[in-house]
C-alpha positions in Angstrom: 13.0 -16.8 -6.7 9.9 -18.8 -5.7 11.6 -21.6 -3.3 12.7 -18.4 -1.3 8.9 -17.2 -1.3 7.5 -20.0 -0.3 10.2 -20.5 2.6 9.1 -16.8 3.1 5.4 -17.5 3.4 6.4 -20.9 5.0 8.2 -19.0 8.1 5.7 -16.5 8.8 3.1 -19.1 8.6 4.5 -20.8 11.3 5.1 -17.4 13.3 1.4 -16.5 12.8 0.2 -20.1 14.0 2.5 -19.9 17.0 1.4 -16.7 17.7 -2.5 -17.8 17.9 -1.2 -20.1 20.6 0.3 -17.5 22.6 3.8 -17.2 21.6 4.4 -13.3 21.8 7.9 -13.8 19.9 6.6 -15.0 17.4 4.3 -12.4 17.0 7.0 -9.9 17.5 9.0 -11.5 14.8 6.3 -10.5 12.5 6.3 -7.4 13.4 10.1 -6.9 12.8 9.2 -8.4 9.4 6.7 -6.3 8.1 6.8 -3.3 10.2 8.3 -0.8 7.7 6.4 -2.2 4.8 3.1 -1.5 7.3 4.5 2.3 8.0 5.4 2.6 4.4 1.7 2.3 3.4 0.2 4.0 6.0 2.3 6.7 5.4 1.7 7.1 1.8 -2.1 7.1 2.8 -1.8 9.8 5.3 0.7 11.9 4.1 2.2 12.5 7.6 4.8 10.6 9.5 3.3 11.3 13.1 -0.2 9.8 11.9 1.8 6.9 10.2 3.6 6.0 12.9 0.5 5.8 14.9 -1.2 4.3 12.1 1.3 1.5 11.5 0.9 0.7 15.6 -3.2 0.9 16.1 -2.5 -1.8 12.8 -0.8 -4.2 14.6 -2.5 -4.3 17.5 -5.6 -5.0 15.9 -3.8 -7.8 13.9 -2.6 -9.5 17.9 -5.9 -8.7 19.1 -7.6 -10.6 16.3 -4.6 -12.8 16.0 -6.6 -16.2 16.7 -9.3 -15.2 13.5 -5.9 -15.3 11.5 -6.6 -17.8 8.7 -3.1 -19.1 8.5 -4.2 -20.4 4.6 -4.0 -16.4 4.0 -0.4 -14.5 3.4 -0.1 -12.9 6.9 1.4 -9.6 5.2 -1.9 -9.3 3.3 -4.0 -9.7 6.1 -2.4 -6.6 8.4 -1.8 -4.9 5.0 -5.6 -4.8 4.9 -6.2 -3.8 8.5 -3.5 -0.9 8.0 -5.7 -0.1 4.9 -8.8 -0.2 6.0 -7.6 1.8 9.7 -5.9 4.3 7.2 -8.6 5.3 4.6 -11.5 5.6 8.0 -9.1 8.2 9.3 -9.0 10.2 6.2 -12.7 9.8 6.3 -13.2 11.3 9.3 -11.0 14.4 8.5 -12.2 14.5 4.7 -8.5 14.5 4.0 -8.4 14.4 0.0 -5.5 16.4 -0.8 -2.3 16.6 1.2 -0.2 19.4 2.1 3.3 19.1 0.5 4.9 21.1 3.3 4.2 18.1 5.6 5.7 15.3 3.3 8.5 14.9 3.2 10.3 12.9 0.5 8.8 9.1 0.1 11.3 6.3 -0.2 10.9 3.6 -1.9 13.9 2.1 -1.9 11.8 -0.9 -0.1 10.2 -3.0 -2.2 9.4 -3.4 -6.0 7.2 -0.7 -7.4 5.8 -1.2 -9.9 5.8 2.3 -13.0 4.0 4.0 -11.3 5.9 3.9 -8.0 9.4 4.7 -9.9 8.2 7.9 -10.9 8.3 9.5 -7.8 11.4 10.1 -7.5 13.7 13.6 -8.2 12.1 15.8 -10.1 8.9 14.2 -10.8 8.2 13.6 -6.7 6.0 16.5 -6.1 3.5 15.9 -9.4 2.8 12.1 -8.4 2.5 13.1 -4.7 -0.3 15.5 -5.8 -1.7 13.6 -7.9 -1.7 10.3 -5.2 -3.3 12.9 -2.4 -6.1 14.3 -4.4 -7.9 10.2 -5.5 -10.3 9.0 -3.3 -9.5 7.0 0.2 -10.1 3.4 -1.4 -8.7 4.9 -4.7 -5.6 5.7 -3.4 -5.5 2.2 -0.6 -5.7 0.3 -4.4 -2.5 2.0 -6.1 -0.7 1.7 -3.1 -1.3 -1.8 -2.9 -1.2 -2.6 -6.5 1.8 -0.5 -7.6 4.3 0.1 -4.8 3.7 -3.8 -3.0 2.7 -5.5 -6.3 -0.7 -7.1 -4.7 -2.9 -8.8 -6.7 -5.8 -8.0 -8.0 -7.2 -10.7 -5.9 -5.4 -9.8 -2.6 -6.8 -6.0 -3.1 -10.0 -7.2 -3.4 -10.0 -9.2 -0.4 -7.9 -6.2 1.5 -10.5 -3.8 0.5 -14.1 -6.1 0.1 -14.0 -5.1 -3.3 -15.3 -7.3 -5.9 -12.0 -8.2 -8.6 -13.2 -6.3 -11.3 -14.6 -3.2 -9.2 -10.3 -3.2 -7.8 -9.6 -3.1 -12.0 -11.7 -0.6 -12.1 -10.6 1.6 -9.2 -7.2 1.5 -11.0 -7.5 1.9 -14.7 -9.4 5.3 -13.7 -6.6 6.3 -11.0 -4.1 5.0 -14.1 -5.5 7.5 -16.2 -6.1 10.2 -13.9 -2.2 9.8 -13.3 -1.3 9.9 -17.2 -3.4 12.6 -17.3 -2.1 14.7 -14.7 1.3 13.9 -16.4 0.0 14.4 -19.9 -1.0 18.2 -19.2 2.6 19.3 -17.9 4.4 21.4 -20.9 7.6 19.6 -20.3 6.1 16.0 -19.4 8.9 13.6 -20.7 7.4 11.9 -23.4 8.8 7.8 -21.2 6.9 9.0 -18.9 4.0 9.4 -20.6 4.4 5.5 -22.3 4.4 4.2 -19.6 1.2 5.6 -18.5 -0.6 5.1 -21.4 1.6 2.5 -22.9 0.0 -1.1 -23.6 0.9 -2.7 -19.9 -1.1 -4.8 -18.0 -2.8 -2.5 -14.6 
C-alpha cells in the first residue's frame, strides 16, 4: 500500500513539474485525478451542486495560474484542496451560510475515499442529522472536519491548508466532534454504537 502511494505521489509530482514547464496535458491529468475529490469537498462545504461545480472549476483555475509557485515537495492533492477550501470559506463568509438548506442538498455520495467514523455516519437514516450539524459549523471548522474525516488529511496538512497551527486544528476538530456527539446524544433514539463512536477512545 505504501509503495502504491509512493508511486501515485511520484506520478503527480512529475505531472506538476511538467505543468510548471508548460505541459497543459500534464495539468489535465492532475484535474482528472482530483476533480471528483475537489468537487466533493466543495459540495460538502457549500451544500449546493451548482456552486460546488463552480468552486471546483475556480480552484483548478487558480491552481493552474499559480502552478509555477507550487512546491514539488508538497502533495499536489493537499495544495489543490487548500485552494478549494479557502475559496469555499470566502464564499461562505460572503453569503453567511451558517446553515444549509436540506431542500438544496441531495444525497451525499461518500463512496469514494476512506471516510472515518464521522464520514460513515452520513448514510441512510442518519444522513439528515449529520448534514444538519455539519451545515451549522463555522466555515473553518467545517473545512477542518471535511478534510480530516472525509479525506483523512493529517493535522499538519490541514494546518497548512487553512493557515492554522497544529494545536488550533486539533482544538477545532475536538470542538466540532463534541458538537456532533452532543447533537446525537440529544436524540431520544440515538443508537448506542454511534455514541460510542463519537465519545469513545479514538484519536482525533
